[in-house]
TIDRENVEX-988137 format. One record per atom (N, C-alpha, C): x, y, z. Coordinates in pm, whole numbers, padded with zeros to 5 digits, always signed. Atoms other than C-alpha are relative to their C-alpha. Example, Ala and Ser with C-alpha at 12.3 -4.5 7.8 and 13.67 -1.06 7.14 Angstrom:
% residues 2
+00089-00119+00000/+01230-00450+00780/+00090+00120+00000/-00082-00119-00006/+01367-00106+00714/-00077+00109+00073/
***
This chain:
% residues 435
+00077+00048-00115/+02794-05351-02061/-00015+00112+00104/-00001-00110-00096/+02892-05060-01834/-00091+00113-00048/+00083-00105+00059/+02723-04816-02073/-00149-00034+00016/+00140+00044-00014/+02399-05018-02066/-00047+00016+00144/+00035-00013-00141/+02406-05022-01684/-00027+00145+00037/+00019-00143-00027/+02445-04642-01673/-00133+00048-00054/+00127-00040+00060/+02151-04599-01909/-00118-00051+00083/+00106+00059-00082/+01943-04832-01692/-00022+00080+00128/+00009-00081-00122/+02023-04633-01376/-00064+00135-00029/+00052-00131+00037/+01947-04306-01555/-00151-00008-00024/+00143+00017+00028/+01611-04436-01681/-00079-00020+00129/+00067+00024-00128/+01522-04558-01331/-00013+00130+00081/+00003-00127-00072/+01612-04220-01180/-00105+00093-00057/+00100-00084+00066/+01401-04036-01439/-00141-00046+00037/+00131+00057-00032/+01112-04272-01368/-00042+00035+00143/+00029-00030-00141/+01137-04219-00991/-00036+00148+00017/+00025-00144-00010/+01152-03839-01029/-00137+00033-00059/+00128-00027+00066/+00853-03841-01267/-00117-00043+00088/+00107+00052-00085/+00640-04058-01038/-00015+00087+00126/+00003-00085-00119/+00737-03849-00733/-00066+00134-00028/+00059-00129+00039/+00646-03526-00914/-00150-00012-00020/+00143+00020+00024/+00312-03668-01024/-00076-00017+00131/+00064+00020-00131/+00233-03780-00669/-00010+00132+00077/+00000-00129-00070/+00330-03438-00531/-00108+00092-00057/+00102-00084+00065/+00109-03258-00786/-00139-00048+00039/+00131+00056-00036/-00179-03495-00712/-00036+00034+00145/+00023-00030-00142/-00138-03441-00337/-00040+00146+00018/+00031-00142-00011/-00136-03062-00377/-00138+00032-00056/+00131-00021+00059/-00442-03079-00601/-00110-00046+00096/+00097+00051-00097/-00626-03293-00344/-00010+00093+00122/+00001-00093-00113/-00520-03055-00067/-00082+00124-00033/+00075-00120+00040/-00657-02759-00263/-00149-00031-00010/+00141+00038+00010/-00979-02946-00338/-00064-00012+00138/+00055+00016-00135/-01022-03025+00032/-00027+00135+00066/+00020-00133-00056/-01003-02651+00104/-00100+00083-00080/+00098-00074+00080/-01254-02551-00166/-00130+00018+00078/+00128-00022-00069/-01574-02391-00030/-00109-00094-00051/+00109+00091+00035/-01872-02629-00026/-00131+00055+00056/+00132-00046-00045/-02241-02533-00008/-00057-00105+00095/+00061+00096-00093/-02401-02691+00299/-00146+00035+00031/+00139-00040-00021/-02726-02490+00326/-00037+00104-00104/+00047-00099+00097/-02941-02281+00091/-00129+00063+00048/+00129-00064-00019/-03227-02033+00103/-00028+00045+00141/+00023-00048-00135/-03180-01875+00445/+00072+00133+00021/-00063-00128-00031/-03084-01543+00599/+00120-00022+00090/-00117+00006-00086/-02751-01478+00763/-00038+00045+00141/+00028-00034-00139/-02787-01482+01139/+00129-00017+00081/-00118+00013-00086/-02554-01501+01436/+00040+00134+00057/-00041-00121-00071/-02414-01251+01681/+00123+00063-00066/-00116-00070+00056/-02183-00988+01531/+00102+00023+00111/-00106-00016-00100/-01852-00993+01721/+00050+00145-00003/-00044-00140-00010/-01758-00644+01845/+00130+00016+00078/-00123-00010-00080/-01460-00724+02072/+00122-00012-00089/-00126+00014+00075/-01102-00689+01953/+00050-00143+00004/-00044+00139-00016/-01025-01038+02087/-00123-00083+00036/+00117+00086-00023/-01296-01305+02062/+00047-00144+00018/-00036+00140-00026/-01245-01648+02221/-00104-00091-00064/+00090+00100+00052/-01394-01937+02027/-00027-00105+00108/+00037+00101-00099/-01562-02219+02214/+00118-00096+00020/-00115+00085-00031/-01293-02424+02389/+00122+00079+00042/-00106-00093-00045/-01065-02119+02446/+00141-00040-00042/-00133+00028+00055/-00778-02253+02237/+00028+00085-00123/-00010-00085+00118/-00844-02013+01947/-00062+00135+00030/+00047-00136-00023/-00882-01636+01962/+00008+00076-00132/+00007-00072+00126/-00992-01429+01665/+00014+00149+00026/-00013-00146-00008/-00877-01069+01624/-00088+00063-00109/+00081-00057+00107/-01013-00977+01282/+00032-00070-00132/-00025+00054+00133/-01059-01118+00929/+00021+00112-00102/-00031-00097+00105/-00923-00939+00622/-00007-00070-00136/+00000+00051+00137/-00987-00992+00252/+00140+00014-00056/-00136+00001+00055/-00662-01084+00074/-00003-00070-00135/+00002+00060+00134/-00652-01138-00303/+00135+00012-00070/-00131-00017+00061/-00279-01100-00356/+00049-00127-00071/-00036+00125+00067/-00240-01468-00449/-00125-00072-00051/+00130+00054+00039/-00594-01607-00452/-00104+00068+00090/+00107-00070-00071/-00931-01492-00322/-00025-00069+00135/+00010+00064-00131/-00908-01568+00051/-00043+00101+00106/+00015-00076-00124/-01020-01445+00389/+00113-00044+00092/-00111+00027-00092/-00719-01419+00620/-00038+00056+00136/+00033-00044-00135/-00806-01407+00989/+00127+00007+00083/-00109-00014-00096/-00546-01270+01228/-00050-00053+00134/+00045+00060-00124/-00566-01475+01544/+00114-00048+00087/-00095+00064-00093/-00394-01652+01832/-00050-00141+00022/+00042+00138-00023/-00399-02031+01860/+00107-00073+00081/-00094+00092-00066/-00242-02303+02072/+00069-00081-00110/-00073+00054+00115/+00033-02434+01846/-00014-00151-00016/+00015+00146+00010/-00035-02803+01926/-00146-00045+00000/+00134+00052-00025/-00397-02834+02029/-00104+00035-00107/+00097-00040+00102/-00572-02656+01741/+00042-00063-00133/-00035+00075+00122/-00571-02896+01445/-00084+00037-00120/+00091-00028+00111/-00876-02804+01236/-00094+00113+00034/+00098-00107-00009/-01086-02495+01181/-00067+00015-00136/+00075-00019+00125/-01351-02410+00922/-00059+00141-00002/+00065-00129+00022/-01472-02080+00780/-00141-00026-00053/+00138+00007+00046/-01847-02047+00741/-00036+00136-00061/+00038-00122+00072/-01945-01790+00477/-00150-00004-00031/+00141-00010+00036/-02304-01674+00437/-00013+00102-00112/+00007-00085+00118/-02374-01532+00091/-00142+00049-00022/+00130-00061+00030/-02661-01294+00032/+00006+00059-00142/+00136+00027-00048/-02904-01252-00136/-00048-00144-00020/+00049+00135+00030/-02914-01620-00240/-00009-00089+00124/+00014+00074-00125/-02882-01738+00122/+00077-00131+00005/-00081+00122-00004/-02620-02003+00046/+00106+00012+00109/-00106+00004-00102/-02390-02103+00332/+00109-00095-00049/-00116+00077+00045/-02044-02220+00226/+00091-00028+00120/-00100+00033-00102/-01790-02396+00445/+00133-00028-00069/-00135+00022+00052/-01415-02382+00372/+00090-00051+00112/-00100+00046-00097/-01150-02582+00553/+00114+00100+00006/-00102-00103-00017/-00896-02337+00696/+00140-00060+00001/-00141+00029-00020/-00521-02349+00664/+00043+00080+00123/-00043-00066-00124/-00380-02271+01011/+00152+00016-00005/-00142-00030+00014/-00041-02100+00987/+00047+00075+00125/-00054-00061-00121/+00117-02040+01329/+00135+00063-00035/-00123-00071+00037/+00392-01780+01289/+00121-00064+00068/-00120+00068-00049/+00744-01911+01334/+00061+00066+00123/-00055-00069-00117/+00843-01644+01589/-00094-00011+00120/+00086+00025-00117/+00657-01800+01882/+00082+00008+00129/-00095-00015-00111/+00967-01790+02110/-00030-00092+00117/+00019+00103-00101/+00868-02106+02297/-00133+00002+00071/+00129-00007-00068/+00525-01993+02417/-00100-00097-00065/+00096+00094+00058/+00237-02240+02374/-00098+00065-00097/+00089-00070+00093/+00020-01977+02201/+00081+00096-00086/-00072-00088+00090/+00131-01779+01900/-00091+00069-00098/+00072-00069+00107/+00019-01532+01637/-00022-00096-00115/+00036+00097+00104/-00157-01719+01358/-00080+00067-00110/+00088-00032+00111/-00306-01672+01015/-00093-00119-00021/+00100+00103+00030/-00628-01868+00962/-00056+00037-00136/+00024-00040+00138/-00674-01870+00585/-00102-00092-00065/+00106+00076+00065/-00985-01978+00394/-00025+00052-00141/+00042-00038+00134/-01064-01980+00023/-00144+00048+00005/+00136-00052+00005/-01373-01772-00048/-00076-00061-00117/+00080+00045+00114/-01664-01882-00271/+00025+00090-00121/-00035-00077+00121/-01594-01777-00631/-00111+00098-00039/+00111-00082+00048/-01939-01636-00702/-00064+00084+00110/+00055-00073-00115/-01979-01446-00374/+00112+00080+00063/-00093-00083-00076/-01805-01161-00192/-00055+00016+00141/+00063-00002-00132/-01900-01242+00167/+00046+00120+00082/-00033-00114-00086/-01913-00953+00412/+00039-00045+00140/-00029+00052-00135/-01888-01171+00727/+00044-00146-00008/-00042+00140-00009/-01733-01500+00831/-00012-00046+00145/-00001+00063-00132/-01778-01736+01126/+00104-00112-00001/-00103+00104-00012/-01517-01983+01254/-00050-00108+00094/+00048+00113-00079/-01595-02329+01384/+00102-00114-00012/-00093+00113+00004/-01399-02643+01468/-00052-00115-00085/+00063+00107+00076/-01637-02850+01254/-00068+00057-00125/+00076-00044+00118/-01792-02829+00904/-00150-00020+00017/+00142+00025-00026/-02126-02920+01065/-00043+00078+00124/+00052-00070-00117/-02347-02738+01311/-00101+00107-00040/+00098-00106+00020/-02564-02430+01339/+00072+00134+00001/-00072-00127+00012/-02420-02102+01213/-00059+00108+00091/+00065-00100-00085/-02673-01910+01426/+00065+00010+00137/-00062+00003-00132/-02476-02009+01736/+00143+00054-00001/-00139-00043+00012/-02144-01876+01605/+00009+00152-00011/-00021-00144+00022/-02010-01520+01633/+00038+00027-00146/-00033-00039+00137/-01985-01342+01296/+00097+00117+00003/-00103-00103+00006/-01685-01129+01205/-00007+00071-00135/+00001-00077+00124/-01690-00848+00950/+00135-00013-00070/-00124+00014+00079/-01434-00904+00672/+00043+00138-00047/-00050-00133+00036/-01227-00586+00641/+00081-00005-00130/-00079-00017+00124/-01039-00456+00333/-00070-00058-00122/+00073+00055+00115/-01313-00586+00102/+00010+00094-00120/-00008-00098+00110/-01299-00264-00101/+00134+00071+00005/-00125-00075+00009/-00974-00111-00221/-00029+00149+00017/+00018-00142-00026/-00934+00248-00105/+00123+00077-00045/-00116-00085+00022/-00712+00540-00193/+00060+00034+00136/-00068-00024-00128/-00453+00617+00075/-00050+00130+00062/+00042-00120-00071/-00584+00858+00334/+00117+00064+00074/-00119-00054-00068/-00241+00898+00501/+00126-00060-00063/-00129+00051+00047/+00126+00855+00413/+00063-00095+00103/-00069+00078-00104/+00253+00721+00749/-00095-00027+00116/+00071+00042-00121/+00081+00525+01026/+00100-00072+00090/-00085+00067-00100/+00272+00428+01341/-00086-00099+00078/+00067+00104-00080/+00169+00103+01511/+00076-00019+00131/-00061+00019-00132/+00237+00085+01886/-00073-00114+00071/+00061+00116-00067/+00178-00248+02059/+00099-00055+00103/+00129-00039-00054/+00103-00293+02330/+00028+00091+00119/-00015-00088-00116/+00051-00023+02595/-00054-00073+00122/+00042+00080-00115/+00041-00207+02928/+00076+00044+00124/-00073-00027-00124/+00165-00204+03289/-00034+00135+00061/+00042-00130-00052/-00038+00104+03389/+00092+00111-00050/-00096-00089+00067/+00174+00304+03144/-00021+00145+00043/+00013-00137-00052/+00251+00652+03282/+00117+00088-00042/-00113-00080+00049/+00554+00782+03087/-00056+00112-00089/+00083-00097+00071/+00343+01083+02991/+00083+00097-00084/-00077-00102+00071/+00607+01340+02894/+00068-00059-00123/-00067+00060+00115/+00807+01105+02672/-00101-00040-00108/+00102+00037+00098/+00486+00980+02508/-00042+00122-00083/+00040-00121+00073/+00378+01336+02420/+00113+00046-00092/-00114-00040+00083/+00728+01416+02293/+00011-00090-00124/-00006+00092+00114/+00727+01104+02075/-00111+00030-00100/+00113-00030+00088/+00382+01185+01938/+00026+00126-00081/-00024-00126+00072/+00484+01540+01850/+00117-00014-00097/-00109+00026+00096/+00807+01417+01690/-00053-00077-00121/+00059+00073+00113/+00610+01169+01480/-00071+00097-00095/+00075-00095+00083/+00387+01454+01360/+00095+00092-00077/-00099-00084+00069/+00687+01676+01280/+00063-00076-00117/-00066+00082+00103/+00838+01388+01079/-00096-00044-00110/+00094+00028+00109/+00517+01337+00878/-00106-00103+00027/+00101+00101-00034/+00293+01093+01065/-00138+00066+00012/+00137-00049-00013/-00083+01143+01032/-00085-00086+00093/+00081+00091-00081/-00207+00842+01231/+00091-00086+00087/-00070+00091-00092/-00087+00648+01538/-00105-00095+00056/+00092+00103-00049/-00262+00320+01621/+00062-00065+00122/-00052+00052-00127/-00221+00206+01981/-00088-00115+00048/+00069+00115-00057/-00317-00140+02107/+00015+00012+00152/-00009-00041-00140/-00402-00042+02463/-00056-00108+00092/+00042+00092-00106/-00411-00291+02748/-00043+00081+00123/+00038-00094-00107/-00401-00035+03030/+00103+00110+00013/-00089-00113-00024/-00249+00296+03133/-00054+00079+00118/+00041-00081-00115/-00270+00558+03406/-00116+00092-00036/+00111-00094+00020/-00559+00799+03454/+00048+00124-00076/-00056-00118+00067/-00336+01088+03344/+00027-00029-00148/-00026+00040+00138/-00232+00900+03033/-00130-00007-00081/+00131+00003+00066/-00601+00848+02950/-00040+00139-00049/+00031-00138+00040/-00645+01228+02941/+00079+00039-00126/-00085-00032+00116/-00355+01259+02697/-00051-00074-00124/+00053+00077+00114/-00492+00981+02475/-00130+00062-00052/+00127-00064+00039/-00834+01151+02476/+00027+00122-00087/-00036-00118+00079/-00671+01471+02348/+00038-00040-00143/-00047+00040+00133/-00500+01289+02060/-00110-00068-00082/+00113+00061+00071/-00814+01091+01974/-00089+00110-00058/+00085-00111+00046/-01019+01412+01952/+00070+00081-00109/-00077-00068+00103/-00741+01569+01746/-00004-00075-00133/+00004+00084+00119/-00773+01279+01502/+00130-00072-00031/-00131+00065+00023/-00414+01155+01540/+00001-00145+00046/-00009+00134-00062/-00465+00851+01763/-00126-00081-00023/+00108+00099+00002/-00679+00542+01710/+00034-00105+00105/-00023+00098-00107/-00713+00316+02014/-00069-00131-00037/+00055+00135+00015/-00760-00058+01968/+00005-00065+00139/-00003+00066-00132/-00867-00212+02302/+00070-00136-00010/-00082+00122+00008/-00631-00500+02381/-00002-00075+00134/+00014+00066-00131/-00763-00699+02683/+00050-00145-00003/-00048+00137+00022/-00544-01001+02613/+00013-00077+00131/-00014+00071-00128/-00490-01079+02984/-00135-00045+00056/+00131+00056-00037/-00865-01144+03011/-00018-00140-00058/+00012+00128+00069/-00810-01449+02789/+00118-00094+00025/-00122+00081-00011/-00451-01568+02840/+00089+00054+00112/-00100-00044-00095/-00176-01557+03101/+00117+00058-00079/-00098-00068+00085/+00058-01300+02949/+00132+00016+00074/-00133-00025-00055/+00429-01251+02999/+00045+00138-00046/-00060-00127+00041/+00608-00916+02998/+00136-00023-00065/-00124+00037+00070/+00906-01104+02849/-00035-00045-00142/+00024+00041+00138/+00947-01182+02480/+00024-00149-00020/-00028+00143+00016/+01071-01540+02538/-00057-00078+00118/+00065+00085-00099/+00917-01829+02731/+00094-00031+00115/-00084+00017-00119/+01046-01861+03089/-00040-00124+00081/+00047+00118-00073/+00880-02195+03185/-00075+00041+00127/+00068-00054-00118/+00658-01994+03420/-00152-00012-00008/+00143+00022+00010/+00314-02109+03310/-00075+00104-00081/+00067-00101+00083/+00245-01806+03089/-00032-00060-00137/+00048+00052+00127/+00073-01852+02753/+00062+00068-00122/-00043-00076+00118/+00201-01577+02524/+00090+00114+00046/-00102-00097-00038/+00487-01328+02523/-00038+00144-00027/+00005-00145+00015/+00493-00953+02565/-00138+00051-00039/+00138-00045+00018/+00117-00906+02581/-00051-00019-00144/+00049+00029+00135/+00063-01061+02238/+00043+00103-00103/-00049-00109+00085/+00272-00792+02068/+00002-00037-00149/-00015+00039+00142/+00335-00988+01747/-00136-00008-00068/+00134+00006+00057/-00035-01054+01693/-00053+00139-00029/+00046-00138+00019/-00113-00684+01739/+00069+00066-00119/-00073-00059+00113/+00157-00582+01491/-00053-00050-00133/+00056+00055+00124/+00021-00817+01227/-00138+00057-00029/+00133-00058+00019/-00332-00693+01283/+00011+00144-00047/-00014-00141+00035/-00213-00333+01256/+00040+00016-00146/-00039-00007+00141/-00049-00399+00919/-00121-00022-00090/+00116+00028+00084/-00364-00553+00772/-00109+00106+00018/+00101-00104-00028/-00590-00293+00937/+00027+00126-00081/-00038-00123+00070/-00396-00016+00760/+00048-00024-00143/-00051+00038+00131/-00318-00198+00437/-00057+00085-00113/+00066-00074+00107/-00569-00003+00228/-00008+00150+00025/+00018-00142-00029/-00546+00335+00397/+00129+00076+00026/-00126-00068-00031/-00177+00408+00464/+00108-00046-00098/-00106+00034+00094/+00111+00423+00216/+00111-00081+00070/-00102+00070-00079/+00361+00316+00484/-00054-00026+00141/+00028+00029-00140/+00326+00151+00825/+00134-00009+00073/-00123-00005-00081/+00590+00215+01093/-00022-00085+00123/+00013+00091-00114/+00645-00057+01351/+00107+00035+00102/-00094-00028-00109/+00808+00082+01665/-00076+00024+00131/+00061-00023-00131/+00746+00142+02037/-00010+00149+00028/+00024-00141-00032/+00637+00465+02203/+00125+00073+00047/-00124-00065-00042/+00990+00529+02335/+00106-00003-00110/-00091+00006+00114/+01145+00496+01988/-00042+00099-00108/+00025-00095+00109/+01178+00759+01714/+00103-00026-00109/-00093+00013+00114/+01328+00696+01369/+00042+00141-00040/-00052-00135+00027/+01548+01004+01327/+00078+00002-00131/-00078-00013+00124/+01657+01096+00972/+00121+00090+00023/-00120-00082-00012/+02011+01231+00949/+00027+00081-00127/-00026-00067+00128/+02017+01328+00580/-00122+00071-00056/+00124-00055+00054/+01656+01434+00531/-00078+00069+00110/+00075-00072-00103/+01418+01673+00710/-00118-00077+00057/+00119+00074-00044/+01130+01423+00736/-00002-00137-00064/+00008+00137+00049/+01022+01069+00662/-00037-00008-00148/+00045+00007+00140/+00857+01147+00327/+00117+00012-00096/-00116-00015+00089/+01174+01275+00163/+00099-00114+00020/-00088+00114-00026/+01375+00999+00334/-00047-00125-00074/+00052+00121+00064/+01146+00723+00204/+00001+00011-00151/-00011-00018+00146/+01135+00872-00147/+00141-00033-00046/-00139+00027+00034/+01514+00858-00152/+00034-00148+00016/-00030+00142-00024/+01534+00506-00002/-00065-00089-00106/+00066+00081+00102/+01280+00368-00250/+00068+00014-00135/-00071-00024+00127/+01464+00527-00541/+00130-00079-00004/-00129+00071-00007/+01792+00370-00424/-00017-00151+00013/+00022+00143-00024/+01633+00030-00344/-00127-00046-00071/+00121+00042+00071/+01386-00060-00620/-00039-00144+00035/+00046+00134-00034/+01170-00363-00540/+00005-00031+00148/-00009+00021-00145/+01219-00315-00164/-00129+00047+00067/+00125-00033-00069/+00913-00320+00060/+00016+00012+00150/-00025-00004-00144/+01072-00341+00407/+00133+00070+00025/-00121-00076-00031/+01320-00088+00543/+00025-00010+00151/-00033+00027-00140/+01497-00172+00870/+00099+00103+00052/-00079-00107-00060/+01644+00094+01099/+00062-00050+00130/-00077+00052-00113/+01911+00028+01361/-00034+00072+00129/+00037-00052-00131/+01821+00073+01726/+00124+00044+00078/-00111-00050-00084/+02049+00286+01948/-00055+00054+00131/+00047-00032-00134/+02010+00331+02323/+00059+00133+00046/-00037-00125-00065/+02016+00679+02477/-00045-00013+00146/+00041+00033-00138/+02023+00599+02852/-00069+00117+00068/+00075-00104-00070/+01767+00793+03056/+00069+00043+00127/-00073-00033-00122/+02015+00797+03345/+00109+00105-00024/-00105-00098+00033/+02264+01024+03161/-00065+00122-00061/+00073-00119+00043/+02136+01380+03126/+00094+00112-00042/-00063-00127+00034/+02241+01705+02962/-00069+00109+00082/+00061-00110-00075/+02181+02034+03146/-00091+00084-00089/+00082-00077+00094/+02015+02173+02833/-00148-00040+00010/+00145+00023+00011/+01634+02204+02797/-00062-00054+00130/+00061+00032-00130/+01560+02172+03167/-00117+00096+00019/+00115-00090+00004/+01214+02324+03126/-00084-00021+00126/+00058+00013-00134/+01059+02396+03465/-00144-00053-00003/+00140+00044+00004/+00694+02344+03361/-00013-00148-00033/+00004+00142+00033/+00783+01995+03239/+00037-00088+00120/-00052+00079-00112/+00934+01888+03572/-00110-00062+00085/+00112+00056-00077/+00591+01824+03724/-00074-00111-00076/+00068+00100+00085/+00492+01589+03439/+00072-00133+00014/-00067+00129-00011/+00560+01217+03494/+00060-00042-00135/-00063+00050+00123/+00803+01069+03243/+00133+00065-00029/-00135-00040+00039/+01132+01130+03068/-00005+00116-00099/-00017-00110+00095/+01236+01452+02891/+00110-00039-00098/-00098+00055+00094/+01407+01316+02581/+00102+00105-00046/-00094-00103+00045/+01568+01652+02493/+00124+00007+00089/-00115-00002-00091/+01797+01605+02793/+00088-00125-00013/-00074+00127+00011/+01923+01264+02678/+00056-00015-00142/-00064-00003+00133/+02166+01300+02387/+00133-00075+00001/-00120+00084-00004/+02434+01050+02486/-00042-00144-00028/+00041+00136+00035/+02408+00711+02319/+00112-00100+00028/-00095+00107-00027/+02572+00384+02402/+00073-00040-00128/-00071+00052+00118/+02845+00259+02166/-00048-00141-00032/+00035+00137+00037/+02789-00064+01975/+00074-00099+00088/-00061+00106-00079/+02855-00378+02174/+00072-00098-00093/-00078+00093+00081/+03118-00618+02043/-00079-00129-00020/+00064+00127+00037/+02968-00920+01862/-00150-00003+00032/+00146-00007-00022/+02611-00799+01934/-00062+00085-00111/+00067-00072+00108/+02386-00700+01645/-00113+00084+00059/+00107-00086-00049/+02164-00403+01721/-00133-00042-00062/+00131+00032+00059/+01795-00490+01681/-00048+00114-00089/+00051-00101+00094/+01599-00306+01414/-00152+00009+00010/+00142-00019+00017/+01251-00163+01371/-00023+00043-00145/+00027-00001+00145/+01075-00111+01039/-00097+00107-00045/+00102-00069+00079/+00895+00108+00793/-00029-00091-00119/+00034+00100+00102/+00705-00121+00554/-00110+00052-00092/+00116-00014+00088/+00477-00111+00254/-00098-00109+00041/+00085+00105-00058/+00182-00290+00419/-00062-00094-00102/+00060+00087+00103/+00045-00427+00090/+00095-00110-00043/-00100+00100+00039/+00367-00625+00046/+00036-00095+00115/-00033+00083-00116/+00380-00781+00395/-00105-00109+00018/+00091+00113-00029/+00231-01125+00465/-00001-00028+00150/-00013+00022-00146/+00361-01188+00819/+00119+00079+00050/-00112-00074-00059/+00575-00977+01048/+00030-00051+00141/-00038+00016-00139/+00768-01026+01367/+00030+00141+00053/-00026-00130-00060/+00901-00743+01587/+00116+00070-00069/-00122-00062+00054/+01245-00685+01435/+00026-00035-00147/-00013+00033+00142/+01195-00828+01085/-00134-00055-00047/+00119+00066+00053/+00922-00948+00853/+00032-00147-00020/-00018+00143+00020/+00873-01324+00832/-00025-00039-00145/+00032+00027+00139/+00714-01327+00487/-00048+00128-00066/+00041-00122+00071/+00677-01051+00230/+00027-00016-00149/-00031-00013+00142/+00667-00973-00140/+00103+00113-00010/-00103-00103+00011/+00980-00779-00231/+00111-00022+00100/-00121+00015-00078/+01311-00729-00058/-00006+00081+00129/-00023-00079-00121/+01422-00603+00282/+00135+00069-00014/-00126-00074+00007/+01693-00338+00315/+00033+00058+00136/-00049-00064-00122/+01901-00233+00615/+00041+00143-00033/-00030-00141+00026/+01912+00147+00625/+00129+00037+00073/-00127-00036-00065/+02265+00277+00692/-00021+00101+00112/+00014-00086-00118/+02316+00457+01021/+00024+00147-00035/-00020-00141+00035/+02433+00773+00843/-00122+00059-00073/+00125-00048+00061/+02087+00795+00678/-00106+00023+00108/+00097-00011-00109/+01873+00734+00989/+00034-00101+00108/-00016+00095-00110/+01882+00569+01330/-00123+00010+00090/+00109-00005-00098/+01632+00483+01601/+00054+00059+00129/-00027-00061-00129/+01654+00717+01896/-00087-00073+00102/+00073+00083-00096/+01558+00489+02187/+00044+00039+00140/-00033-00047-00134/+01555+00659+02525/-00066-00091+00103/+00050+00100-00095/+01521+00397+02799/+00110-00031+00102/-00104+00043-00094/+01712+00222+03078/+00122-00047-00078/-00125+00037+00067/+02076+00163+02993/+00011-00152-00017/-00034+00142+00017/+02179-00172+02848/+00142-00026+00050/-00139+00011-00047/+02550-00112+02921/+00015+00091+00123/+00017-00083-00118/+02503+00011+03276/+00131+00046+00062/-00126-00033-00067/+02868+00018+03381/+00088+00095-00081/-00082-00089+00082/+02988+00248+03102/+00011+00137+00065/-00013-00138-00048/+03134+00578+03223/-00052+00097-00106/+00057-00100+00090/+02989+00896+03068/+00090+00026-00121/-00094-00032+00110/+03305+00957+02862/+00004-00109-00108/+00004+00106+00101/+03251+00623+02683/-00123+00011-00090/+00120-00019+00080/+02912+00737+02552/+00027+00098-00114/-00018-00085+00119/+02873+00915+02217/-00104+00112+00004/+00092-00114-00001/+02723+01264+02220/-00063+00013-00139/+00073-00003+00127/+02455+01275+01949/-00120+00092+00016/+00104-00102-00020/+02241+01589+01931/-00093+00013-00121/+00088-00004+00117/+02045+01500+01614/-00141+00048+00039/+00135-00035-00045/+01720+01536+01812/-00017+00151+00016/+00009-00144-00026/+01802+01901+01889/-00031+00081-00125/+00038-00070+00124/+01746+01992+01523/-00146+00043+00004/+00145-00022-00001/+01376+01979+01603/-00046+00070+00128/+00035-00042-00136/+01389+02142+01948/-00103+00111+00006/+00093-00114-00011/+01203+02468+01879/-00143-00043-00032/+00135+00049+00034/+00905+02302+01704/-00051-00098+00105/+00041+00102-00097/+00903+02016+01954/-00044+00066+00131/+00035-00067-00126/+00902+02244+02262/-00133+00072-00012/+00124-00074+00020/+00625+02462+02121/-00120-00095-00004/+00112+00095+00016/+00407+02162+02027/-00030-00074+00130/+00019+00070-00127/+00463+01979+02357/-00069+00091+00100/+00062-00096-00092/+00374+02293+02555/-00150+00016-00030/+00141-00013+00039/+00050+02323+02358/-00081-00119+00052/+00072+00119-00046/-00051+01964+02441/-00009-00002+00152/-00002+00001-00147/+00052+01992+02806/-00101+00101+00057/+00092-00103-00052/-00149+02314+02852/-00145-00044-00009/+00139+00046+00018/-00464+02135+02730/-00029-00134+00066/+00022+00133-00061/-00411+01809+02917/+00053-00002+00143/-00061+00024-00130/-00168+01756+03203/-00004+00124+00090/-00009-00120-00083/-00116+02114+03324/-00139+00052+00036/+00139-00037-00029/-00488+02184+03300/-00056-00083+00114/+00047+00090-00105/-00555+01880+03519/+00062+00033+00135/-00070-00031-00125/-00303+02006+03776/-00046+00129+00065/+00045-00129-00053/-00473+02347+03822/-00103-00021+00112/
***
């Protein structure tokens, strides 16, 4: 009798699991069908205003589009990097216009607000739409409805449509430059250190900076090192200079930094072997290798299947100086001379040092500031004896006496090349302006 009861329970459990699985599969199939592109118009030309701004507000100002990117890593989709209100934006549709047949397809979008929103009402978002199978659309429009007139909608060019060979090995993404940024000397030193370490391109999402800093940026743009992405986010949202929500009526944290970082990864996915995510006052310093290329070759060899490498941040307080490298011509330049700051704070008890990253951009789906949120492949923490982040800024441990700091002169390995290169830039920018 007991045996029969057990068999009955087992059969019932199997039945419940089977039915549940069938319902789940059916639901997922229906969900996918609801997102399939549908033809709504035929035999017409693609019209509509081409969007040229970095940030485009859709009607209603609850959704902001940065840029769409073709992404076929899982299925053939257009992935739009954007900013949305995490509660108020429920439905969006992609409108694709296919030429030369003039068919207009509409796809229901999946709206994926990134998990690292830190309490702000607006957050970085992926707006993902399945593309028509028999069409490779060059542009897409976004609307809150599957009905309407596409002529009234802004059109966005879909980037990364064609695979390219890498034009550079390393691209640094800096987001965002704001607050009338004027730390000119440290910026030039960082740029020249990046170049010494093997960087060919630096992408800067610029909100605003000083007039003098504009001259320096112009030099690097003409040199071919810097690409400026205008970032007028405060024209659309109330921004906070904090990373977490302070109940102060602001909309998004740290000038939309996370959105800019995600856009930078996708923007450089087809043209850069690696993308480096750090700030302008941070330099990843190799300890065992002369440059990033040899360091990354070694790290990849030791960590097969790894696409994200995380480097530990260490603070070198700008208030503690060495008497070395007090170069008189630099004293008239606004900003910090990093060669004079070689004392770093010790690790804090029970506090994990934040990390910044070098990533394979083709393997990243979503990133935050100190880690990736979603990626193909593994993440690896790089040991401090291999490399560390030199971060010269205000002290975090302000009450530490000088003798408690650790003298670390790794940066001085590069001093002769760095001084020569910085002097060259200063003579053509800042010092020229001062004559």
